[in-house]
N, C-alpha and C positions, 0 to 999 in steps of 0.2 A: 225703482221697480215700476213696471207698467203692465196693464192687463190687456192681453190680446184675446178677446172673448173669454175663454175659461183658463187661459194659460197665463200664469204670473211669471213674467220674464224680466230679468234684470238687464238693463240696457248695457251694462258692462260685460255681460256674458256673450259668448260666441258659440254657435252650434256647429260642430264639426261632424259632417256626414261622411261615412266610409262605406262604399259599396264596391262590388266587383268591377262594374263599369262606370265611367263618368256618364253624365246625361247628354253626351254629344257623340257624334260620329266624326272621325277625322280621316280625311282622304288627302293623299298627296296629288296635287295638280301638276305642278312643274317643279323644277329644281328650287328647293327652299321655299316653296309656296304650298300652303296647306289649306284645305277647305274644311270648315267646321259647320256642321249642321246638327240641329236638335234631334235626339234619338227618341224612340217610342218605347213603351213598356210600362207595366203596372207600377213598378217602383219609381221610375223616373217621373211618370205622370203624377203620381200621388205626392211625392215629396216636392216636386216642382210646383204643384198647385198650392201647397201649404206655404212655400217660401214666397210665391207670388202674392198671396193674400196677406202675408205677414211681412211686408217689406222692411219693417223696422228691425227685424231680427238679423243680426250680423251672422254670417255663416261662411264656411269653407267646405268644399266637396272634394273628397279624395277618392280616386278610383283608377282602374286600368285604362290606359289611353285607347286600347283596341287596335293599335297599329305597331308594327315592328320597324323601328328606325335606328339609325346610328346615333352616336353621342352628340354630334353637332346638330342633328335634326331634333334630338330630344330637347336641347336647349331652346331651339326655336319654338317648339310646341309649348314648353313650359311658359315662355314669355307670352305666347299667343293666348293661352288659357287663363293667364293671371287676371285679365280684365273681368272675367266672369267668376272669380274666386274659385276656380277649379285647379286642383293640383294632380297632375297625372302620375301614374306609376307605369313603368315600362317593363314588359316581359319579353323574353326571347321566344323563338319558335318552339323550343322544347318545353319551356314552361307553359306556354299557351296550350300545347298539345296534351301534356301530362296533367296539368292542373285543371284547365277549363274543360277540354274535351275528355280528359281522362277521369280523374277522381271525382270531379264535380258532376259530370254528366254521364259517366258510365258506372259510377258507384252510388253516389249520394242521391242523384235525381231519381233513378229507377227505384232504389230501395225505399226512399222516403215516400214514394208514391205507390208502394206495395208491389212493384214489379221486380221482386227479388230474383226471379228466374233469369233475368237478363243483366243483372248487376255483376260487375267484375271487381276483383279485389287484387290489384297489383301493387306490390310494395313500392316499386319505383314511383308510381303515380301518387301514392300517399306521401312518400318522402318529399316529392316536389310540391304537393299541396301544403305541407308543413313549411317548406322553404319559402313559398310564395306568401304565406301568412306572415312569416318572419320579415320578408321584404316590405310588406304593407306596414308592419309594426315599426320598422326603421323609418319609413317615410313619415308616418303619423308622428312618431317621436321627434322628428326633426323640426316639426312646426307646431307642436302642441304647447299650449300655455295652461299649466295645471290650475292656475289661479282663476282663470276666466272661462275655460273651455268646458263644454258639455259634449260628450262623444256619443254618437248614435251610429252603431254598426249594423249593417243589413245583410242578412241572408246566408245561405248554406255554404257559400264560397269562403266565408271568413269566420268559421266557428272556433278556430284556435286563437283568433286575434284578441278577444277580451282579456284572457289570462296573460298573454304576452305583454299587454300594456298595463295590466294590473300589477304585475311584478315590478314594473318600472315606476308606476305612479299610483301608490296605494290610495290616495285621496281623490283621484280623478273620477268624476261621475261618468259611468259607462252604461249605456243601454244597448241591448241587442234585440233585433226583431227578425223573426224567421217568417219568410213570406210563403214557404211551402209547408205541407203537413209535416208534423213530427210523428214518426210511426210508433206503433205498439212495441213494447220491449222485446217481444218475440221476434219481430222483424228487425229491429235495431241490432239484435243479437247476432245477426249475420255478419256484421262488421267485426273483424278480428279484435280480440280482447284488448290488446294494447291500444289500438287506434280508437276504439269506442270510448275507453277511459280518458284518453287525451282529448277527445272531442267534448265529452261532458265536462271535464275539468276546464277546458278552454272556455266554454260557455259560462261556467260558474265564476269567471273573472268579472262578470257583469254585476251591476247593482240591480238591474231590472232586465228580465228576459221575457219578451212578448211573443205571443203566438196568435194565430188566426182564430182558433176556437178553444173552448173548454176541453174538448177531447184531446187536442194537441198538447195543451197544458198538462192534462192528466197523464198523457203518455210520457212526456218528458219527466214528470215527477216520479213515475214508476221506474223509468230507466235509471234515474239517479239513485233511487232506492235499490234497485236490483244489481246494478253494476258498481256502484260506489258505496252502497250500504248507508246512504244518508237519507233520513226521513225529512219530510217537510211538514210544517205546522201551519195550516190555514194559508197556504200559498207562500210561506216563508221558509227558506232553506238557510240553516245556520252552518256556515262554512268558514273554518279558520278565523273565527272571531268576527266574521262579517255576516250581515243579514242580506240575503238575496231574495228579491220578490219575483215570483213567476205568475203571470196572469195573461188572460186573453185580451187582445186588442184588435178586433176585426177591421181590416183595412177597407176603405171605401173609395168613392169617386168625388169629383167636383160636380155636384148635382147641378148647381146654377150654370155651369159652363155648357152642359148639354141642353138644359131647358132654354137658356137664352139664345143658344145657337139656332133654335127653330125659327127665330125672328129675323135671322140674317138673310139678305136677298140671295146670296150665293147658295145657301142651303135650300131655300124655297125653290130656286131654279133647278137645283139638283134633284129635288123630290119630283118636280114636274117631268124632268128628263127621264128619270127611272120609270115613273108610271107610264110614260109614253112607250118606253122600251118594252115594258111588260105586256102592253096591249090588252085591254079588256078588264073585266071585273074579277079576275082570278084571285083566290086567296093565296097569300104568300107566306111561306115558312122561311125564316131567315136563320142561317147558321154561319158564324165566323169564329175561327180558331186558328192558332198556330198549328203547324204540322208537328204533331207530337202523339206518341202512343198513349199518353195519359188522357187524351181528350175524347176518346171513345168515338172517333169519326166513323169507323167501319160499322159499329153497332148502330149508329145514328142512321146511316144509309140503308142498312138492312131493315131497320124498323120502318123507315119510310116506304121501302119496297113492300114490306108486310102490310102496311096500311093500304097501299094501292091495290094489293091482292084482295084484301078483305072488304074494301069499300070501293068497288069499281065505279059507283055513282059519282065519285069525286074526281075521276080522271078527266082531264081537260078543264078542270075547275080549280086546280091548285098547282102550285109550283114550289119546289124547294130551291131557294137561292143560297148556294153554299160558297163561302169564300174560305180558302185555305191559305194561310200566310206562311211563306217559307221559313224554315227554322233548322239550324244545325245541318246545313246541306251536306257536309262531309261525313256525317255519321251513318253507318250502314243501316241501322234499324229504321232511320227516317227515310232513307232511299227506298227501302223495301215497302214501307207503309205508303209512300207517295205512289208507287207503282200499283199497290193493291187498291188504293182509293180511285185512281184513274180507271182501272179495269172495272171496278164495281159501278162507278158512275156510267161508264160506257155500256155496261150490261143492262142497267136499269133503264137508261134512255132508249137502248135498242129494243128492250122488251115492251115498253109501254108507249113510246112516242107515236104520234099520229102526224098526218100531213100538216096540221096547224098547231101542234102542241108537243113540247118536250117537258117531261116531268121535272128535270133538274137543269138549272143554270149554274155552271161551275166556273169559278174564277180562282186561279192560283197566282197570288201576288199580294202586295201591300195595298191597303186602302187609305186614301187621304181622309182627314177628319170629316170634311164636308160630305163625302160619299157614304162614310160609315153612319153618320147621324141620319142622313136621308134614308138609308136602308132600314135602320132601326125604326124610324118613324113610320115608314110605309108598311112594315111587316105586320101581319095579323097574328103570327105566332113566332115566338123566339125559341129555338130549340138549343138548349144548353145541357148537354149530357156527358160531361167528362166522367171517366172511370174513377178519377181521384183528382181533387183540386184543392189547394190550400184555401182559397176564397172563391175566385172567379168574378172578375169585375165586369165582364161582358154582360152578365145578367143584370147588373146594376146600371150599366150604361144604357141598355135597352129600355129599362123602366124610366130612366131620366129623360130619354129622348121622345117620349110619347106625350101627346096632348089629349088623346082620347083612344079608347079601345086598345086591344092587344092582349095576348095571353103569353105568359112565360111558362115554358116547360123546363123544369130544372132538376138536375141529378141530385139525389139525396146524399151523394158522396162528395159534394162540394161544401166548402165552408159556408158559402152564401145560403145554402138551404136551411141552416140553423136559425136564420133570422127572416128570410124571405118566405115565410110560411104560407102566404096567399098565392104563391105560384102553384102550378100542378107539379107535385113532387113525384119523381119516378126513380126506379132502380135502373141504372145505365146498362146493366147486363140483361134486363128483361125486355126482349125485343117486342113481345106482344103488348106489354104495359106501355112502352113508349108509343107504339102504334095506336093503342086505344086512347092515350092522352092526346094525340093529334086529333083524333075523332071528337073527343070531348071538347077540345079547344075550339074546333071549327063550329060546333053546334052551340057553344056557350052563348047565352043571351047577352046583348050589349050592356044591359043594366048590370049583370054580374061581372062582366069584364071590367067595366068602369069602377065598380065597387072594389074589386080586387086591386085594380091599378092604383086607385087613390090611396089605399092602405099601404101598398108597397112604396109609392112615391113619398108619402108622409114619413115613413120609417127612414128611407134613404136620405131624404132632405135633412132630417134631424140628426142623422148619424153619417155625415159626409166626411170627406177626407180630412178637412180641417179639424173636425172634432176628434178623429182618429189620432192625428199627430199631436194635438193639444193634450188629449188624455194621456197618451204615452209619455210625452215630455213632462207633463205635470207630475205624473207618478214618479218618474225618474228623479225630478228635482226634489220631490218630497222625501223619497228614500235617501237621496244623497245628503239632504239636510239632517235627517235622523241619524245617519251614519256619522256625520261630523259631530253631532251632539255626543254620541257614544265614544267617538275618538278622543274626546276630552278625558275619558276615563282610562285611556291606554296609559299604562305605567311606562312612560318614556324616561329617557335619561335625566331630564330636568326634575321630574317627580321623584325618581329614584334617589337622586342626590338630596332632595328635601327629606325623604324618609331616612336616609343614612345619617343626616344631620340630627334628626330627632333620636335615632337609635344611639348615636355616640353620646348624646346629652342625657340619655335616660340612665337612671341608676339601676333599675330592674325592668326587664322586658319579658313578656310571655308571647310565644309564637304558637298558634294552632295550625297544624298541618294535616290536611287530608292525605290519604294514602293513594288509592287507585286513581289515576288521572291527574295526580298532582306531584307525587314523589316518583311514581312508576307508571310506565305505559300500560294500557290495557292489554290483556292477553286472552286468546281463545280459551286457555285453561287458567283459571284464576291462580292456581298454585304456582304457575310459572312466572307470575308478576312479582319478582323479588327485588327488593331495594339493593342497589349496587354498593360495593365496598367504598367507592368514592363518596357516595351520598352519606354513608354511615360515618365516615371520617369527617365530612362536612358538618354533620349534626353534632358530633362530639366536640368539634372545634367551637361551635356556636354556644354550646352549653357551658363552656369554660369562661364565658364573658358576661356574667350576671344576667344570663338569659335562660328561661325555662322553655323547653319545647314539649308540646303536647301533640302526640300522633293520635288523631281522632279518625276512626275508620269503621266501616261496616264489617270488617273481618272479625273472626272469632278470637278468643283469648289465646288459644294455643298457637295460632299462626303468628300473631303479633309478638308473643313471648319468644318464639323461636328466632324470628328475624331481627329483633331488636335487642337480643341478648347482649348484655355488657355495655349498652349505650344508655346513659343517664337521662332518659326521656320518660315522660308520663304517657301511658298507653290507655286509650279509650277504645273498648271493643263494642261491636254491634251497635254503633251509633249512640253509645251512652249507657247501654245496659250494664256494662262492667267497666271498671277503671282500676288502674294500677300506677301508683306513684313510684319513682325510682327506689330500688332496694326494698320494696314492700310487696306484699302479696296482693292478689286480685281481690277486689271487693265488688259486691253486687250493689247496683244503684237502687236506692230506696223507692225510686219512682216506677220501677218496673212492675209488671202485672203478671198474672198467671198465664200459662201458655197451653192450656187444654184445647184452645181453638185450632191449634196447628194440625191435629190429626185429620179432621175432615177437609181442611183446606189443602193439605198435602195430597190427599187422594185426587182432588180436582186438578192440582198442578201436574200430577203424574199422568192424568188422563190427557192433558194438553201436550205433555212430553211425547206421548205416543203419536200425536198428530204432527208434531214439529220435529223433524230430524235435526240432530245436533244440539238439542236443548237438554237441560238437566236441572234438577232441583237441589239446592243447597239448604240444609237445615241448620239453623242456629238456635241458641237457647230460647230466644224470644221472638224470632222472626223466621220467615221462609223467603228464599230468593230463587226466582226462576231465571236461569241464564240462557241466553240464545245468541251469543256472539258468533258461534260457529254455524248457525242456521242460515239458509238461503234467505236473503233480506226480503224479497217480495212475498214469499210464503209466510215469513215471520210476521210481517206487518199485518197481514190479514188475520192470522191466528191470534196474535198478541192483542189486537184491537177487540176481537171477540172475547178473549179471556178477561181483559180488563173490565169490559162492560158487564160481563157475568159476575165477576168478583165484587165489583163496586155495588151492584144491585143486591147481591147476597149479603154483603157486610154493611149495608146502608145504615142500619140502626144499631150498630155495635161501636166499640171503641177501637176497632181494627181498621187501618187504612191500607190502600193499595197505591204504591208509588212507582213511577216509571223513571229509571235511571239510564245509564249508558249501556244499552243491550242487556238490561236486567229489569225484572219486575220484582219489587220487594213488598212483602206483606208483613206489617208489624203494627203494634199498638201505637196510637196517636201520641201517647206521652213518652215514647222513646224517640228522642231526636237529638241532633247535635246542638240544638238551641238550649236544651236542658242542661248540658254538661257545663255550661258557663257557671251554673250554680255551685259547682264543686270548688270554684276558686273565688277568692276575694279580689275581684278584678279592680276594685278601687285602690288596691294597694300597689298596683303596677303603674309605672310612669308611661309605659307604652304597651299596647296590645296589637298584635299582628295576626291576621287569620287568612289562610289561603286554602281554596278548595275549588272543585270543578263541577259539582252536580247539584241536583235539587236538595240533597241533604245538607249541603253547605249553605244554601240560602237561609235555612233555619238559623244557622249559627250567625250569618251576617246580620239578620234581623235582630237577633238577641244582642248584638254588639252596637246597634245603632245609637243606643242611649249613652255610650261612653265616648266622650270627646277625645280621649287619648287612644282611640282604636283606629286601625288601618285595615280595611278588608279588601281582599284581592281575589277576583274570580279568574280561574284558569280556563282559557278557551272562549266560551260564549260570552260576548260582551254585554248581553242583555240580562242585567242582574241587579240585585240589591247592594252589591259590593260597590265600594267607592272607585276601585280601579280594576283593570283586568290585564292579565298577561296572556299572550297568544298560545303558548305551548309549555310543555314540561321542560324543554330546553331553557326557556326564559325563567322558569322557577329555579332551576339549578344556578343560573347566572345571578338571580336575585339573592339566593342563599350564600353564594360565594362572596358577593359584595358585603353581605352582613358579616360573614365569617372573617373577612379580611379588613373590616372597617376599623 
């Protein structure tokens, strides 16, 4: 192990990066000759900077080649890219059209940026999105080494990939980072039901899912709750026996690269060249963005026009230097926007220009690094006003490229605005506010500019791209290590055989079995969750082999009597309030208390039933249960949280507790628990004790059995438990019981 700043990295480990595109552009020059050049972009720059700084980390980068070639040419490109540890994926023209230009950029991109009005929902595009994700999975699988690889998947193009790989490699550490915003559940809901569930389930194949901001993290959490009915606890989602962490990891830049660049002779020369081109002491506003409707370019221009109208004294004393970088040239919306921008700039220049001054200098094209840094450095004001942006690295690059003075005007709808609080924060749709911010920035004293700039630079320097990657990977490694610890609890075939050996050698065994979630699946209507005939036969078979079975449930006496009629098992009702041995009558447990408290609490529960559609109250002899399995998950989460807080405060100084189970809230006395039922049996008289259960009530039983060396405790579902082992599902419970029965 060695430490790379804050990242503890094992030298035997390899980082496998998977993104839509490789960090290079490939062009065909002549027959069988290809030119490879480094590409630009936030993801490429960020990951590239991290890998460059941490050269000891072994890595492989997998992504689309960006070029459509035949089989022979593919082999040439594969060999060519091998020297850089790049592994290309090849897509045909239809895949590129329907996957990249289609579902990615006509559905996900606009929708995730809240432009739902222009999002399209074509089944063929989604089907090809799925098939391309499967193609990525095949390529990754062909070169993955489960023992040493750590997988880091990037962005919205590959949201199905984590689960595709998780199905193949249960123990593989998988991290996913979303570079764009994750929308509110009301917006995400525009995606057809089947697709959105597959996307969420796809992402939940990860161990760690990272987002740009806390808002994005919260939006994802709410979507998982609303559309999958899965809650998260303090950023942890429990999913099919796994623990998934969701958290914000704001991406950043290589601060030192921009700062150090200011000392390069080429950039000093470029700064002098641009200053000479601008002529005079005019204030300069700088704007650089890709051509994209999310960037708010039209509003930016209109706001500048508004500023010139309201403050004529600044005409001929200020210029807007705007650079628009070509993007998605073949997409209609981008073509229309380019035309609109051209016309608007022409209008503003025509309206205000004089013989010696034009208010806007406009460039359409790519900027080299030297020119970009020079423009950042010269600019008095940086205008960054996207309508929606996951982070926005331009704002951070501007700050890093300054050695004195300069004001950042930043949209409040960027991820960057959450941390760059010393910028002038504006609403990108408020034309007058942007115009007024320009005026404030121009008049701002140099002392205030420097004070703000120093604070911004200090923050970005401390939270650079290296720290972003280190924090993400460190968290992924930690979660993976914890998962591996809990995987030792998984009741695999080896452990099962050991248990069966103990069972065969035991003269007498007792098995405690929970009902709901262990013997039967949950149902929207509790009365519909009935034990199957096959399970009953299985239980009968086991009881014929010197084995006692105890069904311990929160169900009432009548339900258990009805559904276990004729089966020689002991029944425990209402978590221990009543019990019944085979061929005997029901008895009341002496630990139970009076139940007069129920009357007032039931009134409260019924009041919450009126608020939450689909909920109902079940009354038992010594407890009350609030069921909400049929309720809409997002509404239920809010109302249940409120109800639990209210009840816990109300019952704080009583012997009544409030317990949260699987889509239920149970209110019962503290002294009624599954842990207490062990007192009904002389457990020291058994050679072997086995207990299986799935929820919080079973944890009490597991704790009570900790003191018995001959006990085996098994949690069903969630692996984070007091039990010694866990099984993933009810299907696994059935298999376990079958092994016992036929042992």
